[in-house]
VOGU-3710 file (C-alpha; in Angstrom, 3 decimals, decimal comma):
1> xxxxxxxxxx> -279,759/-72,584/-54,768  -277,189/-72,714/-57,630  -274,514/-75,195/-58,295  -271,787/-72,915/-57,321  -273,736/-72,282/-54,067  -273,367/-75,745/-52,703  -270,373/-76,925/-54,039  -267,254/-76,780/-51,870  -263,587/-77,273/-52,258  -263,935/-80,202/-49,996
11> xxxxxxxxxx> -266,089/-81,990/-52,187  -264,475/-82,487/-55,669  -264,132/-84,766/-58,584  -260,877/-85,851/-59,520  -260,715/-89,327/-60,902  -260,615/-89,248/-64,758  -258,936/-87,005/-67,208  -261,188/-85,125/-69,170  -260,673/-84,081/-72,707  -259,944/-80,503/-72,464
21> xxxxxxxxxx> -262,231/-77,529/-72,634  -265,208/-79,035/-74,405  -266,944/-82,385/-74,031  -266,363/-84,800/-76,966  -268,402/-87,917/-77,982  -270,687/-89,964/-75,929  -273,788/-88,728/-77,758  -275,418/-92,220/-77,409  -274,843/-92,561/-73,785  -275,832/-89,036/-72,910
31> xxxxxxxxxx> -279,307/-89,670/-74,657  -279,724/-93,158/-73,010  -279,006/-91,420/-69,591  -281,463/-88,201/-69,943  -284,053/-91,058/-71,284  -283,268/-93,056/-68,011  -284,139/-89,862/-66,078  -287,551/-89,719/-67,718  -288,407/-93,430/-67,570  -290,763/-94,483/-65,020
41> xxxxxxxxxx> -289,307/-96,734/-61,960  -290,385/-100,204/-60,828  -292,202/-98,457/-57,770  -294,058/-95,991/-60,310  -294,867/-98,934/-62,627  -296,640/-100,734/-59,497  -298,267/-97,846/-58,636  -296,233/-96,625/-55,719  -294,538/-93,396/-55,384  -290,795/-93,671/-55,393
51> xxxxxxxxxx> -289,590/-93,730/-51,944  -285,849/-92,678/-52,783  -284,073/-90,575/-55,387  -283,662/-92,395/-58,759  -279,870/-93,795/-59,273  -278,176/-93,744/-62,856  -274,822/-95,573/-62,874  -272,054/-94,745/-65,088  -269,564/-97,779/-64,885  -266,229/-98,039/-66,593
61> xxxxxxxxxx> -262,416/-98,195/-65,873  -260,546/-95,342/-64,616  -259,580/-93,159/-67,483  -262,534/-94,124/-69,466  -264,008/-90,700/-69,449  -266,698/-91,670/-66,697  -266,324/-88,787/-64,641  -266,188/-86,332/-67,727  -269,572/-87,881/-68,713  -270,985/-87,683/-65,314
71> xxxxxxxxxx> -269,917/-84,018/-65,072  -271,398/-83,370/-68,594  -274,718/-85,041/-67,934  -275,070/-82,740/-64,603  -274,419/-79,715/-66,437  -277,086/-80,332/-69,201  -279,735/-81,414/-66,732  -278,740/-78,900/-63,740  -281,445/-76,410/-64,571  -283,967/-79,058/-63,635
81> xxxxxxxxxx> -282,693/-79,280/-60,250  -282,960/-76,002/-58,536  -281,570/-76,884/-55,408  -278,196/-77,523/-56,859  -275,713/-80,240/-57,796  -273,614/-81,557/-54,917  -270,658/-83,181/-55,836  -268,532/-85,992/-53,595  -265,620/-88,166/-54,263  -266,232/-91,764/-52,615
91> xxxxxxxxxx> -262,726/-93,086/-52,907  -259,280/-91,462/-51,921  -256,664/-91,552/-54,815  -255,034/-94,639/-54,069  -258,308/-96,458/-54,100  -258,997/-96,165/-50,204  -262,585/-95,921/-49,428  -263,545/-92,838/-47,759  -265,716/-93,039/-44,729  -269,335/-92,331/-45,313
101> xxxxxxxxxx> -269,195/-90,412/-42,251  -266,773/-87,869/-43,795  -268,726/-87,838/-46,871  -272,079/-86,817/-45,173  -270,350/-84,255/-43,266  -268,821/-82,459/-46,251  -272,384/-82,839/-47,927  -274,058/-81,153/-45,000  -271,608/-78,536/-45,218  -272,277/-77,701/-48,984
111> xxxxxxxxxx> -275,887/-77,670/-48,007  -275,056/-74,955/-45,187  -276,490/-77,434/-42,618  -274,824/-77,935/-39,168  -272,937/-81,125/-38,715  -272,188/-81,620/-35,264  -268,511/-82,696/-34,443  -267,875/-86,381/-33,380  -271,466/-87,398/-34,769  -271,618/-90,885/-36,091
121> xxxxxxxxxx> -272,533/-92,255/-39,532  -276,093/-92,866/-38,696  -276,756/-89,479/-37,154  -274,936/-87,653/-40,096  -276,772/-89,657/-42,724  -280,111/-89,011/-41,246  -279,168/-85,311/-40,956  -278,443/-85,304/-44,647  -281,699/-87,077/-45,813  -283,526/-84,719/-43,789
131> xxxxxxxxxx> -281,589/-81,933/-45,329  -282,528/-83,114/-48,818  -286,034/-83,893/-48,071  -288,579/-82,015/-50,007  -285,404/-80,567/-52,471  -284,496/-81,179/-56,248  -281,219/-81,597/-56,243  -278,617/-83,691/-58,003  -275,863/-85,687/-56,132  -272,926/-86,695/-58,266
141> xxxxxxxxxx> -271,039/-89,567/-56,505  -267,691/-90,235/-57,866  -265,549/-93,116/-57,965  -267,952/-95,234/-55,408  -266,189/-98,147/-53,914  -269,180/-100,201/-53,000  -272,936/-100,131/-53,212  -273,136/-99,666/-49,612  -271,279/-96,450/-49,623  -273,724/-95,128/-52,465
151> xxxxxxxxxx> -277,078/-96,499/-50,322  -275,901/-94,716/-47,210  -276,248/-91,378/-49,079  -279,278/-91,799/-50,974  -281,712/-89,222/-50,124  -285,212/-89,999/-49,246  -286,612/-87,501/-51,748  -288,138/-88,694/-55,036  -287,496/-85,659/-57,041  -283,575/-85,762/-56,540
161> xxxxxxxxxx> -281,288/-87,603/-58,941  -278,284/-89,344/-58,181  -275,374/-89,959/-60,534  -273,164/-92,602/-59,372  -269,841/-93,364/-60,895  -267,994/-96,738/-60,385  -265,914/-99,378/-61,714  -268,554/-101,887/-61,930  -272,181/-102,505/-61,269  -273,909/-101,468/-57,696
171> xxxxxxxxxx> -275,515/-104,816/-56,531  -277,960/-104,200/-53,992  -279,410/-101,004/-55,005  -282,713/-101,193/-56,340  -283,939/-100,179/-59,759  -280,314/-98,418/-60,556  -279,787/-97,539/-64,301  -276,621/-98,644/-65,607  -274,453/-97,102/-68,395  -271,351/-99,228/-69,197
181> xxxxxxxxxx> -268,743/-97,008/-70,995  -266,189/-98,348/-73,639  -263,870/-96,436/-75,832  -264,686/-93,262/-77,577  -266,077/-93,611/-81,056  -263,262/-93,077/-83,733  -264,204/-89,731/-84,707  -264,257/-88,306/-81,265  -261,203/-90,165/-80,355  -259,296/-88,348/-83,191
191> xxxxxxxxxx> -260,613/-85,094/-82,552  -259,433/-85,520/-78,775  -255,907/-86,319/-80,202  -256,062/-83,330/-82,193  -257,047/-81,041/-79,857  -253,749/-81,949/-77,616  -251,420/-82,616/-80,441  -252,312/-80,184/-83,054  -254,615/-80,665/-85,958  -251,858/-80,497/-88,762
201> xxxxxxxxxx> -250,300/-83,906/-88,301  -253,453/-85,631/-87,773  -254,931/-84,067/-90,788  -252,056/-85,079/-93,166  -252,190/-88,475/-91,812  -255,695/-89,148/-90,721  -255,260/-93,021/-90,929  -252,587/-93,651/-88,689  -254,420/-91,138/-86,230  -257,414/-93,384/-86,278
211> xxxxxxxxxx> -254,836/-96,372/-85,464  -253,469/-94,721/-82,949  -257,020/-94,019/-81,607  -257,332/-97,889/-81,775  -254,333/-98,690/-79,944  -255,229/-96,332/-77,201  -258,712/-98,290/-77,436  -260,485/-95,006/-77,399  -259,648/-94,069/-73,614  -259,907/-90,328/-73,136
221> xxxxxxxxxx> -256,771/-90,472/-70,495  -254,518/-92,497/-72,850  -255,400/-90,158/-75,860  -254,826/-86,940/-73,586  -251,377/-88,144/-72,719  -250,600/-89,238/-76,462  -251,519/-85,870/-77,658  -249,556/-84,171/-74,919  -246,501/-86,140/-76,138  -247,049/-85,139/-79,589
231> xxxxxxxxxx> -247,345/-81,478/-78,555  -243,891/-81,673/-76,988  -242,179/-82,980/-79,980  -243,057/-80,804/-82,901  -241,275/-82,694/-85,289  -242,391/-86,050/-84,588  -245,213/-87,629/-86,627  -248,206/-89,462/-85,469  -246,888/-92,616/-86,892  -243,684/-92,376/-84,663
241> xxxxxxxxxx> -245,852/-92,515/-81,507  -248,035/-95,393/-82,883  -244,677/-97,443/-83,613  -243,617/-96,774/-80,086  -246,565/-98,220/-78,793  -247,083/-100,944/-80,952  -243,736/-101,963/-80,011  -244,686/-102,294/-76,417  -248,162/-103,656/-77,077  -247,425/-106,682/-74,706
251> xxxxxxxxxx> -246,803/-104,214/-71,625  -249,921/-103,670/-70,075  -253,166/-101,539/-70,864  -252,970/-98,469/-73,583  -252,979/-96,037/-70,542  -250,256/-97,572/-68,892  -248,310/-97,806/-72,060  -248,730/-94,338/-73,029  -247,655/-93,011/-69,669  -244,689/-95,231/-69,361
261> xxxxxxxxxx> -243,645/-93,561/-72,711  -244,269/-90,150/-71,402  -242,505/-90,809/-68,313  -239,535/-92,504/-70,179  -239,181/-89,361/-72,236  -238,948/-86,583/-69,587  -235,651/-85,237/-68,502  -234,738/-86,594/-65,146  -236,019/-83,850/-62,898  -239,380/-83,653/-64,412
271> xxxxxxxxxx> -239,744/-87,657/-64,429  -238,880/-87,722/-60,865  -241,402/-85,160/-60,140  -243,824/-86,973/-62,077  -243,308/-90,106/-60,029  -243,401/-88,523/-56,579  -246,602/-86,912/-57,186  -248,379/-90,150/-56,272  -247,332/-88,862/-52,573  -249,402/-85,742/-52,789
281> xxxxxxxxxx> -252,212/-85,934/-50,103  -255,809/-86,146/-51,683  -254,075/-85,801/-55,398  -253,813/-82,193/-54,642  -250,158/-80,636/-55,239  -249,291/-77,085/-55,279  -245,852/-75,523/-55,927  -244,406/-75,834/-52,345  -245,513/-79,411/-51,934  -243,848/-80,361/-55,445
291> xxxxxxxxxx> -240,822/-78,656/-54,285  -240,536/-80,228/-51,155  -241,055/-83,729/-52,941  -238,549/-83,368/-55,431  -236,099/-81,123/-53,599  -235,975/-78,049/-56,061  -237,124/-74,367/-55,803  -240,773/-73,210/-55,524  -240,359/-71,509/-58,974  -238,569/-74,516/-60,473
301> xxxxxxxxxx> -241,299/-76,759/-59,388  -244,377/-74,606/-60,705  -242,289/-74,514/-63,972  -242,252/-78,342/-63,962  -245,986/-78,789/-63,011  -246,912/-76,460/-65,740  -244,856/-78,738/-68,324  -246,560/-81,828/-66,824  -250,094/-80,135/-67,335  -248,977/-79,287/-70,774
311> xxxxxxxxxx> -248,348/-83,227/-71,334  -251,548/-84,120/-69,992  -250,193/-85,691/-66,890  -251,598/-83,216/-64,474  -254,280/-80,861/-64,594  -254,877/-77,352/-62,983  -257,395/-77,306/-60,168  -260,252/-74,911/-60,323  -258,492/-72,763/-57,602  -257,195/-69,040/-57,097
321> xxxxxxxxxx> -254,341/-70,600/-55,789  -251,670/-72,299/-58,182  -252,961/-75,729/-57,061  -253,132/-78,780/-59,538  -254,679/-82,275/-59,410  -253,172/-85,745/-60,183  -255,701/-87,488/-62,224  -257,036/-90,579/-60,176  -256,448/-93,067/-63,154  -252,968/-92,253/-62,751
331> xxxxxxxxxx> -252,227/-92,497/-59,240  -251,524/-96,231/-58,922  -249,552/-96,184/-62,049  -247,645/-93,334/-60,639  -247,028/-95,073/-57,555  -245,658/-98,073/-59,100  -243,165/-96,007/-61,123  -242,125/-94,567/-57,991  -241,612/-97,840/-56,186  -239,648/-99,110/-59,211
341> xxxxxxxxxx> -237,388/-95,898/-59,499  -236,935/-94,875/-55,982  -235,585/-96,637/-52,890  -237,747/-96,731/-49,886  -235,633/-94,670/-47,978  -235,770/-91,819/-50,524  -239,756/-92,067/-50,894  -239,645/-91,652/-47,128  -237,366/-88,632/-47,188  -239,583/-87,293/-49,807
351> xxxxxxxxxx> -242,598/-87,618/-47,529  -240,439/-86,105/-44,643  -239,734/-83,127/-46,524  -243,422/-82,690/-47,861  -244,640/-82,552/-44,087  -241,978/-80,409/-42,924  -242,582/-77,725/-45,426  -246,382/-77,980/-44,492  -245,641/-77,437/-40,890  -243,581/-74,394/-41,736
361> xxxxxxxxxx> -246,477/-72,830/-43,808  -248,795/-73,343/-41,060  -246,374/-71,880/-38,670  -246,319/-68,567/-41,140  -250,108/-69,020/-41,477  -250,481/-68,776/-37,707  -247,925/-66,323/-36,797  -249,081/-63,719/-39,181  -252,040/-63,332/-37,117  -249,933/-62,410/-34,012
371> xxxxxxxxxx> -249,263/-58,951/-35,122  -248,696/-57,690/-31,648  -246,103/-60,435/-30,864  -242,381/-59,352/-31,200  -241,547/-63,036/-31,173  -243,945/-63,812/-33,927  -242,770/-61,004/-36,202  -238,820/-62,154/-35,715  -240,081/-65,766/-36,453  -241,663/-64,597/-39,536
381> xxxxxxxxxx> -238,590/-62,605/-40,838  -236,484/-65,884/-40,118  -238,540/-67,554/-42,711  -237,666/-67,656/-46,295  -239,788/-65,131/-48,399  -241,384/-68,022/-50,394  -243,078/-69,409/-46,939  -244,200/-65,929/-46,034  -247,578/-64,649/-46,438  -248,332/-61,084/-47,465
391> xxxxxxxxxx> -251,340/-60,507/-45,253  -253,657/-62,423/-42,420  -256,208/-62,601/-45,399  -254,038/-64,198/-47,750  -253,181/-66,718/-44,992  -256,839/-67,385/-44,060  -257,732/-67,757/-47,683  -254,719/-70,299/-48,305  -255,873/-72,235/-45,408  -259,279/-72,458/-46,359
401> xxxxxxxxxx> -258,587/-73,351/-50,050  -255,880/-75,865/-48,768  -257,943/-77,409/-46,069  -258,831/-80,637/-48,057  -255,013/-81,123/-48,863  -254,024/-80,286/-45,034  -256,393/-82,572/-43,306  -255,195/-85,203/-45,914  -251,726/-84,710/-45,022  -252,574/-85,140/-41,444
411> xxxxxxxxxx> -254,320/-88,729/-42,183  -251,511/-89,929/-44,507  -248,992/-88,698/-42,044  -250,934/-90,546/-39,128  -251,236/-93,654/-41,338  -247,651/-93,792/-42,444  -246,594/-94,818/-38,848  -242,961/-94,098/-39,351  -242,939/-90,360/-39,058  -244,979/-89,754/-35,759
421> xxxxxxxxxx> -242,773/-87,040/-34,717  -243,449/-84,955/-37,873  -247,268/-86,044/-37,756  -247,481/-84,476/-34,113  -245,898/-81,518/-35,302  -248,268/-81,000/-38,303  -251,163/-81,717/-36,232  -250,301/-79,394/-33,479  -249,510/-76,351/-35,826  -252,922/-77,306/-38,221
431> xxxxxxxxxx> -254,900/-76,591/-34,808  -253,404/-73,616/-33,922  -253,437/-72,011/-37,458  -257,231/-73,103/-37,590  -258,017/-71,734/-34,446  -256,261/-68,355/-35,154  -258,125/-67,962/-38,533  -261,394/-69,776/-38,208  -262,179/-70,126/-34,540  -262,673/-73,103/-32,395
441> xxxxxxxxxx> -266,667/-73,331/-32,625  -266,747/-72,866/-36,697  -263,715/-75,520/-36,896  -265,142/-77,873/-34,438  -265,782/-80,748/-37,134  -261,972/-80,457/-38,654  -260,650/-80,158/-35,188  -262,634/-83,096/-33,619  -261,159/-85,378/-36,466  -257,455/-84,025/-36,079
451> xxxxxxxxxx> -257,728/-84,589/-31,944  -258,903/-88,249/-33,072  -255,703/-88,522/-35,132  -253,470/-87,268/-32,265  -254,962/-89,649/-29,835  -254,161/-92,555/-32,516  -250,442/-91,498/-32,698  -250,544/-91,110/-28,640  -251,726/-94,633/-28,088  -249,558/-96,026/-30,674
461> xxxxxxxxxx> -246,469/-94,283/-29,213  -247,621/-94,418/-25,413  -247,382/-90,872/-24,760  -249,823/-90,555/-21,792  -249,514/-86,704/-21,787  -250,681/-86,196/-25,368  -253,440/-88,751/-24,805  -254,682/-86,941/-21,772  -254,693/-83,606/-23,949  -256,591/-85,347/-26,948
471> xxxxxxxxxx> -258,968/-87,207/-24,972  -259,628/-83,757/-23,327  -260,272/-82,025/-26,527  -262,371/-84,465/-27,760  -264,518/-84,641/-24,625  -264,970/-81,018/-24,635  -266,299/-81,058/-28,310  -268,662/-84,134/-26,917  -270,007/-82,055/-24,385  -270,292/-78,874/-26,487
481> xxxxxxxxxx> -272,740/-80,934/-28,679  -274,893/-82,632/-26,213  -273,124/-86,067/-26,105  -272,620/-85,697/-22,255  -272,217/-89,378/-21,507  -269,736/-89,731/-24,093  -267,707/-86,995/-22,879  -267,775/-88,109/-19,261  -266,238/-91,557/-20,385  -263,270/-89,718/-22,145
491> xxxxxxxxxx> -262,897/-87,218/-19,098  -262,315/-90,078/-17,021  -259,801/-91,570/-19,522  -257,975/-88,455/-19,479  -257,665/-88,365/-15,827  -256,107/-92,160/-15,969  -253,878/-90,654/-18,485  -252,940/-87,260/-16,992  -252,192/-89,575/-13,583  -249,840/-91,785/-15,721
501> xxxxxxxxxx> -248,133/-88,876/-17,341  -247,910/-87,156/-13,922  -249,224/-84,071/-15,466  -251,085/-82,003/-12,855  -252,726/-79,677/-15,231  -254,540/-82,619/-17,370  -255,476/-84,030/-13,995  -256,616/-81,237/-12,585  -259,024/-80,220/-15,689  -259,890/-83,686/-16,112
511> xxxxxxxxxx> -261,566/-83,960/-12,290  -263,121/-80,464/-12,723  -264,380/-81,763/-16,256  -265,865/-84,983/-14,909  -267,668/-82,957/-12,312  -269,038/-80,691/-15,008  -270,113/-83,596/-16,754  -272,084/-85,214/-13,955  -273,657/-81,594/-13,318  -275,116/-81,626/-16,841
521> xxxxxxxxxx> -276,400/-85,222/-16,150  -278,140/-83,979/-13,057  -275,986/-85,983/-10,537  -275,444/-83,143/-8,361  -273,610/-85,303/-5,413  -271,328/-86,485/-7,585  -270,516/-83,208/-9,446  -269,983/-81,573/-6,147  -267,563/-84,443/-5,144  -265,697/-84,087/-8,145
531> xxxxxxxxxx> -265,391/-80,375/-7,920  -264,217/-80,902/-4,337  -261,290/-83,113/-5,752  -260,454/-80,427/-8,297  -260,272/-77,984/-5,717  -258,012/-80,117/-3,047  -255,271/-80,199/-6,064  -255,944/-76,417/-6,936  -255,342/-75,686/-3,166  -252,340/-77,690/-2,642
541> xxxxxxxxxx> -250,567/-76,231/-5,815  -251,531/-72,491/-4,448  -253,427/-71,971/-7,439  -255,813/-69,216/-5,946  -257,729/-67,936/-9,104  -258,591/-71,389/-10,267  -259,648/-72,272/-6,526  -261,724/-69,606/-6,300  -263,583/-70,726/-9,777  -263,875/-74,042/-8,715
551> xxxxxxxxxx> -265,216/-72,940/-5,378  -268,079/-71,276/-7,624  -268,686/-74,784/-9,469  -269,235/-76,440/-6,184  -271,600/-73,790/-5,002  -273,411/-74,212/-8,499  -273,953/-78,135/-7,924  -275,247/-77,237/-4,034  -277,515/-74,652/-5,706  -278,830/-77,182/-8,071
561> xxxxxxxxxx> -279,434/-79,800/-5,195  -281,336/-77,170/-3,072  -278,456/-77,077/-0,401  -278,736/-73,180/-0,307  -276,382/-72,745/2,952  -273,550/-74,798/1,187  -273,877/-72,923/-1,884  -273,658/-69,713/0,113  -270,587/-70,839/1,897  -269,094/-71,361/-1,352
571> xxxxxxxxxx> -269,904/-68,392/-3,188  -268,325/-66,622/-0,023  -265,370/-68,491/-0,442  -265,236/-67,734/-4,277  -265,866/-63,999/-3,537  -262,836/-63,959/-1,385  -260,717/-65,759/-3,634  -261,448/-63,679/-6,351  -260,719/-60,410/-4,454  -257,445/-61,861/-3,193
581> xxxxxxxxxx> -256,424/-62,522/-6,986  -257,445/-58,999/-7,944  -259,882/-60,205/-10,422  -262,515/-57,463/-10,469  -264,816/-58,820/-13,081  -264,813/-62,290/-11,697  -265,420/-60,715/-7,972  -268,553/-58,996/-9,112  -270,101/-62,034/-10,913  -269,401/-64,165/-7,869
591> xxxxxxxxxx> -271,028/-61,484/-5,610  -274,342/-61,699/-8,157  -274,613/-65,113/-7,908  -274,089/-65,127/-4,194  -277,150/-62,590/-4,136  -279,242/-64,986/-6,449  -278,633/-67,913/-3,950  -279,472/-65,802/-0,956  -282,759/-64,845/-2,808  -283,451/-68,336/-3,595
601> xxxxxxxxxx> -282,946/-69,195/0,308  -285,719/-66,582/1,225  -283,300/-64,060/2,466  -284,249/-60,995/0,130  -282,488/-58,448/2,626  -279,444/-59,908/2,524  -279,782/-60,428/-1,333  -280,418/-56,737/-1,716  -277,337/-55,831/0,004  -274,730/-57,972/-1,555
611> xxxxxxxxxx> -276,477/-57,139/-5,150  -275,780/-53,453/-4,469  -272,202/-54,460/-3,490  -272,023/-56,504/-6,933  -273,375/-53,458/-8,839  -270,529/-51,271/-7,338  -267,922/-54,010/-8,425  -269,435/-54,488/-12,030  -269,032/-50,562/-12,238  -265,467/-50,760/-11,268
621> xxxxxxxxxx> -264,882/-53,915/-13,981  -266,752/-51,688/-16,461  -269,015/-54,603/-17,267  -272,047/-53,074/-18,558  -274,038/-55,916/-19,267  -273,782/-57,279/-15,642  -274,542/-53,960/-14,267  -277,871/-53,742/-16,316  -278,860/-57,325/-15,193  -277,854/-56,623/-11,423
631> xxxxxxxxxx> -279,822/-53,371/-11,780  -283,065/-55,591/-12,984  -282,471/-58,032/-10,294  -282,445/-55,178/-7,596  -285,671/-53,724/-9,199  -287,269/-57,096/-8,811  -286,123/-57,679/-5,093  -287,331/-54,231/-4,305  -290,793/-54,639/-5,776  -291,022/-57,853/-3,860
641> xxxxxxxxxx> -289,986/-55,989/-0,558  -292,544/-53,315/-1,268  -290,523/-50,390/-2,604  -291,603/-49,701/-6,326  -290,265/-46,214/-6,474  -286,662/-47,438/-5,855  -287,451/-50,455/-8,377  -288,691/-47,891/-10,815  -285,220/-45,993/-10,159  -283,359/-49,244/-10,807
651> xxxxxxxxxx> -285,123/-49,940/-14,173  -284,514/-46,715/-15,520  -280,661/-47,049/-14,581  -280,812/-50,488/-16,455  -282,544/-48,962/-19,557  -280,088/-46,198/-19,963  -277,078/-48,710/-19,653  -278,450/-50,674/-22,455  -279,398/-47,539/-24,551  -275,686/-46,342/-24,268
661> xxxxxxxxxx> -274,684/-49,523/-25,074  -276,980/-51,100/-27,611  -274,747/-53,880/-28,380  -274,976/-55,274/-24,625  -277,595/-57,891/-23,859  -279,053/-57,833/-20,482  -278,713/-61,550/-20,146  -275,210/-62,656/-18,629  -273,412/-65,728/-18,159  -272,958/-66,666/-14,519
671> xxxxx> -269,452/-67,578/-13,037  -270,550/-70,974/-12,269  -270,972/-71,681/-16,086  -267,323/-70,732/-16,911  -264,686/-73,474/-17,209
//
């Protein structure tokens, strides 16, 4: 497995500003880190095999080049770890601690391992340790908030290596190998400055260049910005910049002073854009996001973003899209600039514009999949050209690549608390777009997180209808992943919320789902009782098709309980209901289930007759799989009745059906399994 095979767009490094296309300096640090990999740990020295992966720590302030050093180390030793390099960022750009649950889920996804939606931290970290057991992989954990975070992700695999990046020591992790970073050496610092500012001005005034490197304390982030400032001013000398920075020697750290100078020298529109980038979700910004934040055109936003890249205040993301990353070391400083120069109402308006633009992009992303809908086509044509996607494939690719930013947008919108209406619209469109392009099952983990956010807003705003919907969606995902007890609790809560909202749909579905959870738990009496309550509501509302389906679920509960007489009566009611509703396929399936119960009840002749009737209805429904299954069941019944010749005919017919339709399987789902 290669590094590329396991790295995903959801697991990225964005903390420090790198020095450009080539790595500079840190020769001593790299040598020490590589030596630490070879050095025996405490367990090995005591004669015991190391129980866990070795941990190397690169500690330093944001902007010191700690992430770049970790990446360079990983690149140099990657060939020793054939199972790949896994990367994860443990803090949000604003310093918020990323939950271990989300980190473990992303790492499992990178390893192509299943991560059940809704699973807790312990289950996911255990699954991660199991996935890494026996492997030789390198985990690069950037911007760790605390030792507990790193410890939870450590694999129980001594052949793995963990390189952690943090601001300070990780007390509590045994045998950690620390490497504390200061500034770059003077030669490397000057080369980095020259790389961005051009070599001529540095060559003609090397002493001042060295002095400027000292003013920046050798910090790669500060030097990158300083080089960008000089590159934008071909007539300025290195001494001019050094003079500006010396004049502000008492105004904070070097990175803050250089950023302040860069910000003050920008035109008003570019300066405002730079400040507002602190609002970009997950530190990821594209031209649409920047356009909405600053209130300018998409093309204008892209030009400004490219200008900021040239200045060193932004960097292009490794993405096929025009996408950019805000360096983590600048985030807090940009937020402080925004707070100082923008009124709170203006910042809130910028957030609202960004969320509204995201909602419209998601609407366009979903609408392009509805090729047969005139309303969808009309809606697309009514959107600005910049918001439209050329093809469904392009929309799906945009959704995949922007996934981290879209999920972060939903989290930030809900955390804001003042934009709940926009947050609800955003989450609704996100769910619809993901289902349209990815599917409910494939995107279950992401959908689970979004439904939890919907529930948070519904509870905060006292919206019982939305609370019921969120609880039902979460419970369905719980039930699908085997957490039936948790699903039952949520179904009961959804029932209460549905009743409070006077929502008959939510109430009916919740009652039926409560019955389904009891059925799964083996409590057939309670299951039949709850199905009966759901049936009463369906009948009262004259919902005949749904009532017929619920009759089948009641029959299933009685079948499992061995009450075949009650089961037959309910299956006959289901058959009659489907016949009146004109649902030929459901009619055929209900007859097949009735035949099965008759056979269980010891009535093979009745089962044979019912099964023959079901075959005819399955033929009318053009359900080849059901026809084949029924033919095989008829053959088994005829053999038990002593007619092997007729049984052979039915087996032959089933074989012909399957040969003519090789994609069809002879197994079929019973109507009782459908909700």
